[in-house]
TORPATI-517138 format. One record per residue (C-alpha): residue number from 0; x, y, z. Coordinates in steps of 0.5 Angstrom, whole numbers, always signed. Layout:
{i->NUM, east->X, north->Y, up->Z}
...
END
This chain:
{i->0, east->+24, north->-91, up->+22}
{i->1, east->+31, north->-90, up->+18}
{i->2, east->+30, north->-95, up->+11}
{i->3, east->+34, north->-101, up->+14}
{i->4, east->+30, north->-100, up->+20}
{i->5, east->+24, north->-102, up->+16}
{i->6, east->+27, north->-108, up->+11}
{i->7, east->+29, north->-111, up->+19}
{i->8, east->+22, north->-110, up->+21}
{i->9, east->+19, north->-114, up->+16}
{i->10, east->+25, north->-119, up->+16}
{i->11, east->+24, north->-120, up->+24}
{i->12, east->+17, north->-120, up->+23}
{i->13, east->+13, north->-114, up->+28}
{i->14, east->+13, north->-119, up->+33}
{i->15, east->+20, north->-119, up->+35}
{i->16, east->+21, north->-111, up->+32}
{i->17, east->+16, north->-106, up->+35}
{i->18, east->+14, north->-101, up->+29}
{i->19, east->+13, north->-95, up->+34}
{i->20, east->+8, north->-90, up->+31}
{i->21, east->+10, north->-83, up->+30}
{i->22, east->+6, north->-76, up->+28}
{i->23, east->+8, north->-75, up->+21}
{i->24, east->+4, north->-82, up->+20}
{i->25, east->-1, north->-79, up->+23}
{i->26, east->-2, north->-72, up->+21}
{i->27, east->-2, north->-76, up->+14}
{i->28, east->-8, north->-81, up->+15}
{i->29, east->-3, north->-87, up->+16}
{i->30, east->-1, north->-89, up->+23}
{i->31, east->-6, north->-96, up->+25}
{i->32, east->-7, north->-100, up->+33}
{i->33, east->-4, north->-106, up->+29}
{i->34, east->+2, north->-107, up->+28}
{i->35, east->+3, north->-111, up->+20}
{i->36, east->-2, north->-105, up->+18}
{i->37, east->+3, north->-100, up->+20}
{i->38, east->+7, north->-103, up->+16}
{i->39, east->+6, north->-104, up->+10}
{i->40, east->+4, north->-96, up->+11}
{i->41, east->+11, north->-95, up->+13}
{i->42, east->+13, north->-98, up->+7}
{i->43, east->+9, north->-95, up->+2}
{i->44, east->+10, north->-88, up->+4}
{i->45, east->+19, north->-88, up->+5}
{i->46, east->+19, north->-93, up->-1}
{i->47, east->+15, north->-86, up->-5}
{i->48, east->+20, north->-82, up->-2}
{i->49, east->+26, north->-85, up->-4}
{i->50, east->+23, north->-87, up->-11}
{i->51, east->+23, north->-78, up->-11}
{i->52, east->+30, north->-78, up->-9}
{i->53, east->+29, north->-76, up->-2}
{i->54, east->+34, north->-75, up->+4}
{i->55, east->+32, north->-75, up->+10}
{i->56, east->+37, north->-70, up->+14}
{i->57, east->+41, north->-73, up->+20}
{i->58, east->+40, north->-69, up->+26}
{i->59, east->+46, north->-72, up->+29}
{i->60, east->+50, north->-69, up->+25}
{i->61, east->+47, north->-62, up->+25}
{i->62, east->+50, north->-57, up->+29}
{i->63, east->+45, north->-54, up->+34}
{i->64, east->+43, north->-47, up->+32}
{i->65, east->+44, north->-41, up->+36}
{i->66, east->+39, north->-39, up->+42}
{i->67, east->+34, north->-33, up->+41}
{i->68, east->+36, north->-26, up->+43}
{i->69, east->+32, north->-25, up->+49}
{i->70, east->+26, north->-19, up->+49}
{i->71, east->+26, north->-14, up->+54}
{i->72, east->+19, north->-13, up->+52}
{i->73, east->+13, north->-16, up->+57}
{i->74, east->+7, north->-20, up->+52}
{i->75, east->+1, north->-18, up->+53}
{i->76, east->-4, north->-21, up->+57}
{i->77, east->-8, north->-27, up->+56}
{i->78, east->-14, north->-24, up->+54}
{i->79, east->-11, north->-20, up->+49}
{i->80, east->-7, north->-26, up->+46}
{i->81, east->-14, north->-31, up->+45}
{i->82, east->-17, north->-24, up->+41}
{i->83, east->-11, north->-25, up->+36}
{i->84, east->-10, north->-33, up->+35}
{i->85, east->-18, north->-33, up->+34}
{i->86, east->-17, north->-28, up->+29}
{i->87, east->-13, north->-31, up->+26}
{i->88, east->-16, north->-38, up->+26}
{i->89, east->-22, north->-34, up->+23}
{i->90, east->-18, north->-31, up->+18}
{i->91, east->-20, north->-24, up->+19}
{i->92, east->-14, north->-21, up->+18}
{i->93, east->-15, north->-14, up->+17}
{i->94, east->-19, north->-15, up->+25}
{i->95, east->-11, north->-18, up->+26}
{i->96, east->-7, north->-12, up->+23}
{i->97, east->-12, north->-7, up->+27}
{i->98, east->-9, north->-11, up->+33}
{i->99, east->-2, north->-11, up->+31}
{i->100, east->-3, north->-2, up->+30}
{i->101, east->-6, north->-2, up->+38}
{i->102, east->+0, north->-7, up->+40}
{i->103, east->+5, north->-2, up->+37}
{i->104, east->+1, north->+4, up->+40}
{i->105, east->+2, north->+2, up->+47}
{i->106, east->+7, north->+6, up->+51}
{i->107, east->+11, north->+1, up->+54}
{i->108, east->+11, north->-3, up->+48}
{i->109, east->+9, north->-11, up->+48}
{i->110, east->+12, north->-16, up->+44}
{i->111, east->+6, north->-20, up->+40}
{i->112, east->+5, north->-28, up->+43}
{i->113, east->+11, north->-32, up->+41}
{i->114, east->+7, north->-38, up->+40}
{i->115, east->+3, north->-34, up->+34}
{i->116, east->+9, north->-31, up->+31}
{i->117, east->+10, north->-37, up->+27}
{i->118, east->+3, north->-37, up->+24}
{i->119, east->+3, north->-28, up->+24}
{i->120, east->+9, north->-29, up->+20}
{i->121, east->+6, north->-34, up->+15}
{i->122, east->-2, north->-29, up->+14}
{i->123, east->+4, north->-24, up->+13}
{i->124, east->+7, north->-27, up->+6}
{i->125, east->+2, north->-24, up->+0}
{i->126, east->-2, north->-19, up->+4}
{i->127, east->+2, north->-13, up->+5}
{i->128, east->-3, north->-9, up->+10}
{i->129, east->-1, north->-14, up->+14}
{i->130, east->+6, north->-15, up->+14}
{i->131, east->+7, north->-7, up->+15}
{i->132, east->+2, north->-7, up->+21}
{i->133, east->+7, north->-13, up->+23}
{i->134, east->+13, north->-11, up->+23}
{i->135, east->+13, north->-4, up->+28}
{i->136, east->+12, north->-11, up->+33}
{i->137, east->+18, north->-15, up->+32}
{i->138, east->+23, north->-18, up->+35}
{i->139, east->+29, north->-22, up->+36}
{i->140, east->+25, north->-28, up->+35}
{i->141, east->+21, north->-26, up->+28}
{i->142, east->+29, north->-26, up->+25}
{i->143, east->+31, north->-32, up->+29}
{i->144, east->+24, north->-37, up->+25}
{i->145, east->+26, north->-33, up->+19}
{i->146, east->+32, north->-35, up->+18}
{i->147, east->+30, north->-41, up->+18}
{i->148, east->+25, north->-40, up->+12}
{i->149, east->+25, north->-38, up->+6}
{i->150, east->+17, north->-35, up->+7}
{i->151, east->+19, north->-31, up->+12}
{i->152, east->+24, north->-28, up->+8}
{i->153, east->+23, north->-20, up->+9}
{i->154, east->+23, north->-21, up->+17}
{i->155, east->+30, north->-23, up->+17}
{i->156, east->+31, north->-16, up->+18}
{i->157, east->+27, north->-17, up->+25}
{i->158, east->+30, north->-13, up->+31}
{i->159, east->+29, north->-11, up->+38}
{i->160, east->+24, north->-5, up->+39}
{i->161, east->+23, north->-4, up->+47}
{i->162, east->+29, north->+0, up->+46}
{i->163, east->+24, north->+6, up->+42}
{i->164, east->+22, north->+10, up->+49}
{i->165, east->+29, north->+10, up->+50}
{i->166, east->+31, north->+11, up->+42}
{i->167, east->+25, north->+15, up->+40}
{i->168, east->+21, north->+12, up->+35}
{i->169, east->+24, north->+16, up->+29}
{i->170, east->+25, north->+15, up->+22}
{i->171, east->+30, north->+8, up->+22}
{i->172, east->+30, north->+8, up->+14}
{i->173, east->+37, north->+6, up->+14}
{i->174, east->+36, north->+0, up->+18}
{i->175, east->+34, north->-3, up->+14}
{i->176, east->+39, north->-2, up->+9}
{i->177, east->+44, north->-7, up->+7}
{i->178, east->+52, north->-4, up->+8}
{i->179, east->+54, north->-7, up->+3}
{i->180, east->+49, north->-4, up->-2}
{i->181, east->+54, north->-4, up->-8}
{i->182, east->+55, north->-11, up->-8}
{i->183, east->+48, north->-12, up->-9}
{i->184, east->+46, north->-7, up->-12}
{i->185, east->+52, north->-11, up->-18}
{i->186, east->+48, north->-17, up->-17}
{i->187, east->+42, north->-17, up->-15}
{i->188, east->+36, north->-18, up->-19}
{i->189, east->+32, north->-12, up->-22}
{i->190, east->+26, north->-13, up->-16}
{i->191, east->+32, north->-13, up->-11}
{i->192, east->+35, north->-7, up->-14}
{i->193, east->+29, north->-4, up->-14}
{i->194, east->+27, north->-5, up->-7}
{i->195, east->+34, north->-3, up->-5}
{i->196, east->+34, north->+4, up->-8}
{i->197, east->+27, north->+4, up->-5}
{i->198, east->+30, north->+5, up->+2}
{i->199, east->+36, north->+7, up->+1}
{i->200, east->+33, north->+14, up->-3}
{i->201, east->+28, north->+14, up->+4}
{i->202, east->+34, north->+14, up->+8}
{i->203, east->+40, north->+16, up->+3}
{i->204, east->+38, north->+20, up->-2}
{i->205, east->+45, north->+22, up->-5}
{i->206, east->+48, north->+14, up->-4}
{i->207, east->+42, north->+12, up->-9}
{i->208, east->+44, north->+16, up->-14}
{i->209, east->+51, north->+15, up->-14}
{i->210, east->+48, north->+7, up->-14}
{i->211, east->+43, north->+10, up->-20}
{i->212, east->+51, north->+12, up->-24}
{i->213, east->+54, north->+7, up->-23}
{i->214, east->+51, north->+3, up->-27}
{i->215, east->+47, north->+7, up->-32}
{i->216, east->+51, north->+5, up->-38}
{i->217, east->+50, north->-2, up->-37}
{i->218, east->+42, north->-2, up->-35}
{i->219, east->+39, north->-4, up->-40}
{i->220, east->+32, north->+2, up->-41}
{i->221, east->+27, north->-1, up->-38}
{i->222, east->+31, north->-2, up->-31}
{i->223, east->+34, north->+7, up->-32}
{i->224, east->+27, north->+8, up->-33}
{i->225, east->+24, north->+5, up->-26}
{i->226, east->+31, north->+8, up->-23}
{i->227, east->+29, north->+15, up->-25}
{i->228, east->+22, north->+14, up->-23}
{i->229, east->+24, north->+12, up->-16}
{i->230, east->+29, north->+18, up->-15}
{i->231, east->+22, north->+22, up->-13}
{i->232, east->+23, north->+19, up->-6}
{i->233, east->+28, north->+24, up->-3}
{i->234, east->+28, north->+29, up->-10}
{i->235, east->+33, north->+35, up->-10}
{i->236, east->+36, north->+39, up->-14}
{i->237, east->+42, north->+35, up->-13}
{i->238, east->+38, north->+29, up->-18}
{i->239, east->+38, north->+35, up->-23}
{i->240, east->+44, north->+32, up->-27}
{i->241, east->+42, north->+25, up->-28}
{i->242, east->+34, north->+26, up->-29}
{i->243, east->+37, north->+32, up->-34}
{i->244, east->+42, north->+26, up->-37}
{i->245, east->+35, north->+20, up->-37}
{i->246, east->+32, north->+27, up->-41}
{i->247, east->+37, north->+26, up->-46}
{i->248, east->+37, north->+18, up->-46}
{i->249, east->+37, north->+16, up->-53}
{i->250, east->+30, north->+11, up->-52}
{i->251, east->+23, north->+15, up->-51}
{i->252, east->+21, north->+12, up->-44}
{i->253, east->+28, north->+13, up->-40}
{i->254, east->+26, north->+20, up->-43}
{i->255, east->+20, north->+21, up->-40}
{i->256, east->+21, north->+18, up->-33}
{i->257, east->+26, north->+25, up->-34}
{i->258, east->+22, north->+29, up->-36}
{i->259, east->+16, north->+27, up->-31}
{i->260, east->+21, north->+28, up->-25}
{i->261, east->+25, north->+35, up->-27}
{i->262, east->+18, north->+37, up->-27}
{i->263, east->+17, north->+35, up->-21}
{i->264, east->+24, north->+38, up->-19}
{i->265, east->+21, north->+46, up->-17}
{i->266, east->+26, north->+51, up->-19}
{i->267, east->+28, north->+46, up->-24}
{i->268, east->+31, north->+49, up->-31}
{i->269, east->+27, north->+44, up->-33}
{i->270, east->+21, north->+47, up->-30}
{i->271, east->+23, north->+54, up->-32}
{i->272, east->+23, north->+53, up->-39}
{i->273, east->+17, north->+49, up->-37}
{i->274, east->+13, north->+55, up->-35}
{i->275, east->+15, north->+60, up->-40}
{i->276, east->+13, north->+55, up->-45}
{i->277, east->+6, north->+56, up->-41}
{i->278, east->+5, north->+63, up->-41}
{i->279, east->+7, north->+64, up->-48}
{i->280, east->+2, north->+58, up->-50}
{i->281, east->-3, north->+62, up->-46}
{i->282, east->-5, north->+68, up->-44}
{i->283, east->-11, north->+72, up->-41}
{i->284, east->-14, north->+78, up->-45}
{i->285, east->-16, north->+83, up->-40}
{i->286, east->-23, north->+86, up->-44}
{i->287, east->-29, north->+92, up->-40}
{i->288, east->-33, north->+85, up->-39}
{i->289, east->-30, north->+79, up->-38}
{i->290, east->-23, north->+75, up->-39}
{i->291, east->-22, north->+71, up->-45}
{i->292, east->-16, north->+66, up->-46}
{i->293, east->-12, north->+66, up->-52}
{i->294, east->-8, north->+62, up->-55}
{i->295, east->-3, north->+60, up->-58}
{i->296, east->-1, north->+52, up->-59}
{i->297, east->+5, north->+50, up->-65}
{i->298, east->+2, north->+45, up->-71}
{i->299, east->+8, north->+41, up->-69}
{i->300, east->+13, north->+38, up->-64}
{i->301, east->+19, north->+42, up->-66}
{i->302, east->+26, north->+41, up->-63}
{i->303, east->+24, north->+44, up->-57}
{i->304, east->+19, north->+41, up->-54}
{i->305, east->+21, north->+34, up->-57}
{i->306, east->+28, north->+35, up->-53}
{i->307, east->+25, north->+36, up->-47}
{i->308, east->+19, north->+30, up->-47}
{i->309, east->+13, north->+33, up->-51}
{i->310, east->+10, north->+27, up->-55}
{i->311, east->+10, north->+29, up->-62}
{i->312, east->+5, north->+23, up->-63}
{i->313, east->-2, north->+25, up->-62}
{i->314, east->-7, north->+18, up->-60}
{i->315, east->-12, north->+17, up->-65}
{i->316, east->-18, north->+21, up->-65}
{i->317, east->-14, north->+28, up->-62}
{i->318, east->-12, north->+34, up->-66}
{i->319, east->-4, north->+35, up->-65}
{i->320, east->-4, north->+42, up->-63}
{i->321, east->-10, north->+40, up->-57}
{i->322, east->-4, north->+34, up->-54}
{i->323, east->+2, north->+39, up->-56}
{i->324, east->-2, north->+44, up->-51}
{i->325, east->-5, north->+37, up->-46}
{i->326, east->+3, north->+36, up->-46}
{i->327, east->+5, north->+44, up->-45}
{i->328, east->+0, north->+45, up->-38}
{i->329, east->+1, north->+39, up->-35}
{i->330, east->+10, north->+39, up->-34}
{i->331, east->+9, north->+46, up->-32}
{i->332, east->+8, north->+48, up->-25}
{i->333, east->+1, north->+48, up->-22}
{i->334, east->+4, north->+55, up->-19}
{i->335, east->+6, north->+59, up->-25}
{i->336, east->-2, north->+60, up->-27}
{i->337, east->-2, north->+67, up->-21}
{i->338, east->+2, north->+70, up->-25}
{i->339, east->-5, north->+70, up->-30}
{i->340, east->-8, north->+74, up->-24}
{i->341, east->-14, north->+70, up->-23}
{i->342, east->-15, north->+64, up->-18}
{i->343, east->-16, north->+56, up->-21}
{i->344, east->-23, north->+56, up->-20}
{i->345, east->-22, north->+63, up->-25}
{i->346, east->-19, north->+59, up->-30}
{i->347, east->-22, north->+54, up->-31}
{i->348, east->-29, north->+58, up->-31}
{i->349, east->-25, north->+62, up->-37}
{i->350, east->-22, north->+55, up->-40}
{i->351, east->-29, north->+54, up->-41}
{i->352, east->-32, north->+59, up->-45}
{i->353, east->-26, north->+55, up->-51}
{i->354, east->-27, north->+51, up->-56}
{i->355, east->-20, north->+48, up->-52}
{i->356, east->-23, north->+46, up->-44}
{i->357, east->-21, north->+39, up->-46}
{i->358, east->-13, north->+39, up->-46}
{i->359, east->-14, north->+45, up->-41}
{i->360, east->-17, north->+42, up->-35}
{i->361, east->-13, north->+35, up->-37}
{i->362, east->-6, north->+39, up->-36}
{i->363, east->-8, north->+42, up->-31}
{i->364, east->-11, north->+36, up->-27}
{i->365, east->-4, north->+32, up->-29}
{i->366, east->-1, north->+38, up->-26}
{i->367, east->-5, north->+39, up->-19}
{i->368, east->-3, north->+31, up->-17}
{i->369, east->+3, north->+31, up->-19}
{i->370, east->+4, north->+38, up->-14}
{i->371, east->-1, north->+36, up->-10}
{i->372, east->-3, north->+43, up->-11}
{i->373, east->-8, north->+45, up->-5}
{i->374, east->-11, north->+50, up->-10}
{i->375, east->-12, north->+47, up->-15}
{i->376, east->-14, north->+40, up->-13}
{i->377, east->-20, north->+44, up->-9}
{i->378, east->-22, north->+48, up->-15}
{i->379, east->-22, north->+42, up->-20}
{i->380, east->-26, north->+37, up->-15}
{i->381, east->-31, north->+43, up->-15}
{i->382, east->-32, north->+43, up->-22}
{i->383, east->-38, north->+39, up->-24}
{i->384, east->-32, north->+35, up->-30}
{i->385, east->-30, north->+32, up->-25}
{i->386, east->-34, north->+28, up->-22}
{i->387, east->-37, north->+33, up->-17}
{i->388, east->-45, north->+31, up->-19}
{i->389, east->-49, north->+27, up->-14}
{i->390, east->-51, north->+22, up->-13}
{i->391, east->-58, north->+17, up->-11}
{i->392, east->-54, north->+17, up->-5}
{i->393, east->-47, north->+16, up->-4}
{i->394, east->-46, north->+8, up->-3}
{i->395, east->-49, north->+6, up->-10}
{i->396, east->-43, north->+9, up->-14}
{i->397, east->-40, north->+3, up->-9}
{i->398, east->-32, north->+2, up->-11}
{i->399, east->-34, north->+4, up->-18}
{i->400, east->-27, north->+8, up->-20}
{i->401, east->-29, north->+17, up->-22}
{i->402, east->-26, north->+21, up->-25}
{i->403, east->-24, north->+26, up->-18}
{i->404, east->-21, north->+20, up->-15}
{i->405, east->-14, north->+21, up->-16}
{i->406, east->-16, north->+29, up->-15}
{i->407, east->-17, north->+27, up->-7}
{i->408, east->-12, north->+23, up->-7}
{i->409, east->-6, north->+28, up->-8}
{i->410, east->-10, north->+33, up->-2}
{i->411, east->-7, north->+33, up->+5}
{i->412, east->-10, north->+28, up->+9}
{i->413, east->-15, north->+35, up->+12}
{i->414, east->-16, north->+37, up->+7}
{i->415, east->-20, north->+31, up->+3}
{i->416, east->-24, north->+29, up->+10}
{i->417, east->-27, north->+37, up->+10}
{i->418, east->-28, north->+36, up->+3}
{i->419, east->-32, north->+30, up->+3}
{i->420, east->-35, north->+32, up->+10}
{i->421, east->-37, north->+38, up->+6}
{i->422, east->-39, north->+33, up->+0}
{i->423, east->-43, north->+27, up->+3}
{i->424, east->-48, north->+27, up->-3}
{i->425, east->-41, north->+27, up->-9}
{i->426, east->-41, north->+21, up->-12}
{i->427, east->-34, north->+21, up->-11}
{i->428, east->-36, north->+20, up->-4}
{i->429, east->-37, north->+12, up->-4}
{i->430, east->-31, north->+11, up->-8}
{i->431, east->-27, north->+15, up->-4}
{i->432, east->-28, north->+11, up->+2}
{i->433, east->-26, north->+4, up->+0}
{i->434, east->-19, north->+7, up->-2}
{i->435, east->-18, north->+11, up->+5}
{i->436, east->-14, north->+6, up->+9}
{i->437, east->-17, north->+5, up->+17}
{i->438, east->-17, north->+8, up->+21}
{i->439, east->-21, north->+14, up->+18}
{i->440, east->-21, north->+21, up->+22}
{i->441, east->-26, north->+23, up->+28}
{i->442, east->-28, north->+28, up->+23}
{i->443, east->-30, north->+22, up->+18}
{i->444, east->-32, north->+18, up->+22}
{i->445, east->-37, north->+23, up->+25}
{i->446, east->-40, north->+24, up->+18}
{i->447, east->-41, north->+17, up->+16}
{i->448, east->-44, north->+16, up->+21}
{i->449, east->-49, north->+20, up->+20}
{i->450, east->-50, north->+17, up->+12}
{i->451, east->-50, north->+10, up->+15}
{i->452, east->-56, north->+13, up->+20}
{i->453, east->-60, north->+15, up->+13}
{i->454, east->-58, north->+9, up->+9}
{i->455, east->-60, north->+4, up->+13}
{i->456, east->-68, north->+6, up->+13}
{i->457, east->-68, north->+6, up->+7}
{i->458, east->-70, north->-1, up->+3}
{i->459, east->-64, north->-2, up->-1}
{i->460, east->-67, north->-8, up->-6}
{i->461, east->-63, north->-12, up->-8}
{i->462, east->-56, north->-7, up->-9}
{i->463, east->-50, north->-10, up->-6}
{i->464, east->-48, north->-2, up->-5}
{i->465, east->-50, north->-2, up->+2}
{i->466, east->-49, north->-8, up->+5}
{i->467, east->-42, north->-6, up->+2}
{i->468, east->-41, north->+0, up->+4}
{i->469, east->-44, north->-3, up->+12}
{i->470, east->-39, north->-9, up->+12}
{i->471, east->-33, north->-3, up->+10}
{i->472, east->-35, north->+2, up->+16}
{i->473, east->-34, north->-4, up->+21}
{i->474, east->-27, north->-5, up->+19}
{i->475, east->-26, north->+3, up->+20}
{i->476, east->-29, north->+9, up->+24}
{i->477, east->-25, north->+11, up->+29}
{i->478, east->-28, north->+11, up->+34}
{i->479, east->-31, north->+4, up->+33}
{i->480, east->-38, north->+7, up->+35}
{i->481, east->-44, north->+5, up->+31}
{i->482, east->-49, north->+10, up->+29}
{i->483, east->-54, north->+13, up->+33}
{i->484, east->-60, north->+8, up->+31}
{i->485, east->-65, north->+4, up->+34}
{i->486, east->-64, north->-3, up->+32}
{i->487, east->-72, north->-3, up->+30}
{i->488, east->-71, north->+3, up->+25}
{i->489, east->-66, north->-1, up->+20}
{i->490, east->-69, north->-4, up->+14}
{i->491, east->-71, north->-12, up->+14}
{i->492, east->-67, north->-12, up->+9}
{i->493, east->-60, north->-9, up->+11}
{i->494, east->-61, north->-12, up->+19}
{i->495, east->-57, north->-18, up->+18}
{i->496, east->-51, north->-12, up->+14}
{i->497, east->-53, north->-9, up->+20}
{i->498, east->-52, north->-13, up->+27}
{i->499, east->-46, north->-15, up->+23}
{i->500, east->-43, north->-9, up->+23}
{i->501, east->-45, north->-8, up->+31}
{i->502, east->-41, north->-14, up->+32}
{i->503, east->-35, north->-12, up->+29}
{i->504, east->-35, north->-5, up->+32}
{i->505, east->-35, north->-10, up->+39}
{i->506, east->-30, north->-15, up->+37}
{i->507, east->-25, north->-8, up->+36}
{i->508, east->-27, north->-3, up->+43}
{i->509, east->-25, north->-11, up->+47}
{i->510, east->-19, north->-11, up->+43}
{i->511, east->-17, north->-4, up->+46}
{i->512, east->-19, north->-6, up->+53}
{i->513, east->-15, north->-13, up->+52}
{i->514, east->-9, north->-10, up->+51}
{i->515, east->-10, north->-5, up->+55}
{i->516, east->-9, north->-10, up->+61}
{i->517, east->-4, north->-11, up->+64}
{i->518, east->-1, north->-18, up->+63}
{i->519, east->+0, north->-22, up->+69}
{i->520, east->+6, north->-24, up->+72}
{i->521, east->+9, north->-31, up->+71}
{i->522, east->+6, north->-36, up->+78}
{i->523, east->+15, north->-37, up->+80}
END
């Protein structure tokens, strides 16, 4: 009812002018069976709206939106739809993300329930994992809805995925790049520009590099440093000139970003200089019984070191030579040490017999993580100083950050799982499980089941870590099967957590079965 209609009803009286109920009043709890009370509620609501400057839209003056394009993918079955609706109502977003991943893996493709798309889009706001799982299954309806809600702007580029069987499931990163990227680069916010560069480097590295170069002189130094860091995606020797330009920048932040980028670039002039410098600083002397390291480290940062991004100001409590040695080793390619004729594990053992073990190990660790050098990563993990000691129980460590976690994260997935399966007693085992996304590999899941079988038999006291591991495993074991254990063997303190594990695993099994069911044909 408009304000003028409200005034007329008040003048003529509710006996002569009807005051119809509305959903808006009902939703606000202001509706009433009595017309006079309803009129007063209307007046209270509309008067406040008018004072706030609200002007209701005139629907008749607006053009109806274009209808959404059709989606050739059939919907999922009713059981799968009910399952997803229940997960969203219960705010079980991890399981909803798994439901979406399972849907994306279906062949032939099916679409998520149309009626649940608004709830899915809303739930994905602020939940990156759910958004990542949702994007591959979005179709034209999601894009149509997103154009009417700024909170869903990330879904406006949604395209029909029903043709993936015909086109293949290749990399479609280029689809996300706007054709007028040059204008968007010049006028966008820093967040928009970073997102555009990240997408463009994944699809067309040369085009991304050209954008950065086109505004280099005008961009603030913080933006230049951020853009150089993003060039690590799709990095090649073609990026060397721009990275060298960053290395010569007047701002230390940009120089550091350029040095890091060049250190990641095999074959660059920078990496060749760094390898030669490291070989001169750290040499192996072969003696009759064993090898010995001879170190030659400058007492201060030379102009050549400073020009290559080496920091000449050590933090408090760190000596200048130790600080320089750490950086000289860190920027050198991890593979350059093969020229010493020793394996990484042997080099670590030789270094431990010197007073420079700390900076050497720190430098080798940085280089191994940056270059994802598997030999170095495994050697560092295998040494007790990397955090490979024994825990009282793997679950006891919970989610606490352990020093060796970055080493594990840099390993290829298969090598990482192999290491965890071979070292279930390591202090890294529990924290690493919390970092690994769902689903875990079949081999790692088998190892976790074996750990859980022993864990739940033991009274955990008041420690929350065993319960946290059970909760984590419930959503990440693949296939979703529990440990082979009779429930009667579970510690009394863990019975509730064990029952929750079984319940969640049963839901995950049901999701797979329901999504495999063929939807019923609509009744003509």
